[in-house]
C-alpha positions as CSV (number, residue, x, y, z in Angstrom):
1,M,0.1,0.0,-0.1
2,V,1.4,3.3,-1.1
3,R,0.2,6.2,1.2
4,I,-0.2,9.6,-0.5
5,A,-0.8,13.2,0.3
6,V,-2.4,15.5,-2.5
7,T,-1.8,19.3,-2.7
8,G,-4.2,21.6,-4.6
9,A,-6.9,19.2,-4.1
10,A,-10.0,21.4,-5.4
11,G,-8.0,22.3,-8.4
12,R,-8.6,20.3,-11.8
13,M,-5.7,18.0,-11.4
14,G,-6.1,17.6,-7.8
15,R,-9.5,16.3,-7.9
16,E,-8.5,13.9,-10.8
17,V,-5.9,12.6,-8.6
18,L,-8.1,12.0,-5.6
19,A,-10.6,10.2,-8.0
20,A,-8.1,8.0,-9.4
21,A,-6.8,7.1,-6.0
22,A,-9.8,6.0,-4.8
23,D,-10.2,3.6,-7.4
24,R,-6.8,2.0,-6.8
25,E,-6.7,-0.7,-4.3
26,N,-2.9,-0.3,-3.5
27,C,-3.1,3.5,-3.0
28,E,-4.3,5.4,0.0
29,V,-4.6,9.0,0.8
30,D,-3.5,10.0,4.0
31,F,-4.7,13.8,3.7
32,A,-5.0,16.3,1.1
33,V,-4.7,20.4,1.3
34,N,-5.9,23.2,-0.8
35,R,-5.3,27.0,-0.5
36,T,-8.9,28.1,-0.3
37,S,-11.3,26.3,2.1
38,V,-13.2,23.3,0.9
39,D,-16.4,22.5,2.8
40,E,-17.3,19.1,1.3
41,P,-15.2,16.2,1.1
42,I,-13.8,15.2,-2.4
43,S,-13.9,11.6,-3.4
44,G,-14.3,10.7,0.4
45,V,-11.4,13.0,1.7
46,V,-11.9,15.9,3.9
47,I,-9.7,18.8,2.6
48,E,-7.3,20.6,5.1
49,S,-6.0,23.9,4.9
50,T,-2.5,24.3,3.1
51,D,-1.5,26.2,6.3
52,N,-1.4,22.8,8.1
53,F,0.7,21.1,5.7
54,E,3.9,20.8,7.4
55,A,2.0,19.5,10.5
56,L,0.1,17.0,8.6
57,L,3.3,15.7,7.0
58,D,4.9,15.3,10.3
59,D,1.7,13.5,11.6
60,Y,1.0,11.1,8.9
61,Q,4.4,10.7,7.4
62,P,2.9,9.8,3.7
63,D,5.3,7.9,1.3
64,V,4.9,10.8,-1.5
65,V,3.2,14.0,-2.1
66,V,1.4,14.5,-5.5
67,D,1.5,18.1,-6.5
68,F,-0.4,19.8,-9.4
69,T,-0.4,23.6,-8.1
70,G,1.7,26.5,-9.2
71,P,5.6,26.8,-9.3
72,E,5.8,28.9,-6.2
73,S,3.6,26.7,-4.2
74,A,5.3,23.4,-5.5
75,I,8.6,24.8,-4.3
76,E,7.2,25.4,-0.8
77,Y,5.9,21.8,-0.7
78,S,9.0,20.4,-2.1
79,E,11.0,22.3,0.6
80,A,8.9,20.6,3.3
81,C,9.0,17.2,1.9
82,A,12.9,17.7,1.5
83,E,12.8,18.2,5.4
84,T,10.7,15.2,6.2
85,G,11.9,12.8,3.7
86,V,8.6,12.4,2.1
87,G,8.7,11.9,-1.8
88,F,7.6,14.6,-4.1
89,V,5.9,13.9,-7.4
90,T,5.1,17.3,-9.3
91,G,3.1,17.8,-12.6
92,T,3.3,21.5,-12.1
93,T,4.7,23.7,-15.0
94,G,5.8,27.2,-15.4
95,F,9.0,27.1,-13.5
96,D,12.0,29.2,-14.3
97,D,15.4,28.2,-13.9
98,E,15.6,29.4,-10.6
99,G,12.7,27.2,-9.7
100,I,14.2,24.2,-11.2
101,A,17.2,24.7,-9.3
102,E,15.1,24.8,-5.9
103,L,13.5,21.5,-6.9
104,K,16.7,19.8,-7.5
105,F,18.2,21.1,-4.5
106,A,15.1,19.3,-2.4
107,S,16.1,16.2,-4.4
108,E,19.4,16.2,-2.5
109,S,17.3,15.4,0.5
110,T,14.3,13.1,-0.9
111,A,13.2,11.8,-4.0
112,V,11.6,14.1,-6.4
113,L,10.1,13.3,-9.7
114,K,9.1,16.2,-12.0
115,A,7.3,15.9,-15.4
116,S,5.7,18.3,-17.8
117,N,3.2,15.6,-18.7
118,F,2.2,12.1,-17.1
119,S,0.5,10.6,-20.4
120,R,2.3,7.6,-21.4
121,G,1.1,8.6,-25.1
122,V,2.8,12.1,-24.8
123,A,6.0,9.9,-23.7
124,A,5.6,7.9,-26.9
125,L,5.3,11.2,-28.9
126,R,8.3,12.6,-27.6
127,L,10.3,9.5,-28.7
128,A,8.7,9.7,-32.2
129,V,9.5,13.4,-32.5
130,Q,13.0,12.8,-31.7
131,E,13.1,10.2,-34.3
132,A,11.6,12.2,-36.8
133,T,13.6,15.1,-36.3
134,A,16.6,13.1,-36.8
135,A,15.4,11.4,-40.1
136,L,14.3,14.8,-41.8
137,P,17.3,17.0,-40.8
138,D,16.3,19.6,-43.3
139,A,12.6,20.0,-42.3
140,D,11.0,23.1,-41.0
141,I,9.3,22.5,-37.6
142,E,6.4,24.2,-36.1
143,L,4.8,23.3,-33.0
144,T,1.1,24.2,-31.9
145,E,-0.3,23.3,-28.3
146,T,-4.0,23.8,-27.2
147,H,-5.4,23.7,-23.8
148,H,-8.3,25.1,-21.5
149,N,-9.1,28.7,-21.3
150,A,-7.8,28.8,-17.6
151,K,-4.3,27.6,-18.1
152,R,-1.8,29.9,-17.0
153,D,1.6,29.2,-18.7
154,A,2.0,29.5,-22.3
155,P,3.6,27.6,-24.2
156,S,2.8,24.7,-22.1
157,G,5.4,22.6,-20.0
158,T,4.8,19.9,-22.3
159,A,5.6,22.1,-25.5
160,K,8.5,23.3,-23.8
161,T,9.7,19.7,-23.3
162,L,9.2,18.6,-26.9
163,L,11.1,21.9,-28.0
164,D,13.8,20.8,-25.9
165,D,13.9,17.4,-27.4
166,I,13.8,18.8,-30.9
167,E,16.8,21.1,-30.3
168,G,18.6,18.3,-28.6
169,V,18.6,16.6,-32.1
170,R,18.8,19.7,-34.2
171,E,21.5,21.8,-32.9
172,D,21.0,24.1,-35.8
173,L,17.5,25.3,-34.5
174,S,18.4,28.2,-32.1
175,E,15.6,30.4,-32.2
176,R,11.8,29.7,-30.8
177,V,9.5,32.1,-32.7
178,H,6.3,32.3,-31.0
179,G,3.5,33.3,-33.3
180,R,4.0,35.5,-36.5
181,E,2.4,38.8,-37.4
182,G,2.9,41.3,-40.5
183,E,6.1,40.7,-42.5
184,A,7.8,37.6,-40.8
185,P,9.7,35.6,-43.3
186,R,11.0,32.0,-41.9
187,S,14.4,32.0,-40.8
188,T,16.2,28.6,-41.2
189,D,17.3,28.1,-37.4
190,E,13.9,28.7,-36.0
191,I,11.0,26.6,-34.4
192,G,7.7,28.1,-34.8
193,V,5.7,27.9,-31.5
194,H,1.9,28.6,-31.3
195,A,-0.1,28.4,-28.2
196,R,-4.1,28.5,-28.1
197,R,-6.6,28.5,-25.4
198,A,-10.3,27.7,-25.3
199,G,-13.1,25.9,-23.8
200,D,-12.2,23.1,-21.4
201,I,-9.6,21.3,-23.8
202,A,-7.5,18.9,-21.8
203,G,-4.6,19.0,-23.9
204,E,-3.3,18.8,-27.5
205,H,-0.1,18.8,-29.0
206,E,1.1,18.8,-32.6
207,V,4.6,19.0,-34.1
208,L,4.7,19.6,-37.8
209,L,7.7,18.8,-40.0
210,G,7.8,20.1,-43.4
211,G,10.1,19.4,-46.3
212,S,10.3,19.6,-49.9
213,N,6.8,18.1,-51.3
214,E,6.1,16.5,-48.1
215,A,5.1,17.1,-44.4
216,L,4.8,14.8,-41.3
217,S,2.4,15.9,-38.6
218,L,2.8,14.0,-35.0
219,T,-0.1,14.6,-32.6
220,H,-1.2,13.8,-29.2
221,R,-4.7,14.6,-27.9
222,A,-5.7,14.1,-24.3
223,G,-9.3,13.0,-24.2
224,D,-9.7,13.2,-20.5
225,R,-7.5,14.6,-17.6
226,S,-7.9,11.4,-15.7
227,I,-4.9,9.7,-17.9
228,F,-2.6,12.5,-16.1
229,A,-3.7,11.5,-12.9
230,D,-3.3,7.9,-13.7
231,G,0.1,8.6,-14.7
232,A,1.0,10.7,-11.5
233,L,0.0,7.9,-9.4
234,D,2.0,5.4,-11.2
235,A,4.9,7.7,-10.6
236,A,4.2,8.2,-6.9
237,E,3.9,4.6,-6.5
238,W,7.3,3.9,-8.3
239,L,8.9,6.8,-6.3
240,A,8.0,5.3,-3.1
241,E,10.7,2.8,-3.2
242,R,13.3,5.1,-4.4
243,E,16.2,6.9,-2.7
244,A,16.5,10.7,-2.5
245,G,17.5,11.8,-6.0
246,W,16.0,13.6,-9.3
247,Y,14.0,11.4,-11.5
248,D,12.0,11.4,-14.7
249,F,8.6,9.8,-16.0
250,F,10.7,7.9,-18.4
251,E,12.2,6.0,-15.8
252,V,8.7,5.2,-14.6
253,I,7.8,3.9,-17.9
254,E,10.7,1.7,-18.6
255,D,11.0,0.2,-15.2
């Protein structure tokens, strides 16, 4: 039995994580917290105040905290987990370089797994994009991502990860051009990046590789946020058995 705690419990992903955990026989929620008060239990779990997070960690000593909040909050939660030796899984995106450094510092004291996306399909997309980029070394590359109208960061964390993957293969691509307007001829060293926000779309990412007389499009569409919650819980169960360190979702999939 893996015992978890959930932050941002009343948010879109927090609710999904609690619902997914309730359906797992080998996963138990010790406690869940949220910054704003929540009067009713969610998936049978009473939601506590974030102000009590450190005390709850001390009292329950869960195996892993699962976090989908914001960069500032996630860093605070990771620091508390580092102090108590509790594992930390986060799907929060929008970190700057300093924020990533803070998470990596926490990983010196406890196991930390950060992923921009917990979908196994997106993991497969990343591998396919890397192979296609290598196979089409002269192609123009454009990336488009679409999410719900309440998403804060743009481009998405998944889009940034895909861009890193592409640039890791194509060292000649050094400029990310975000949208185009007016006279904007394409340069040979750019990747076009486009972010769309509409409705309640869970997530869609497309990488377009255009060459001479041919084009290849690789796309992933998330039909429901539950796939991200299931992946995060897979990561939590895997991380519960790990020593302090910095981990990636690919390690969960490949194990």
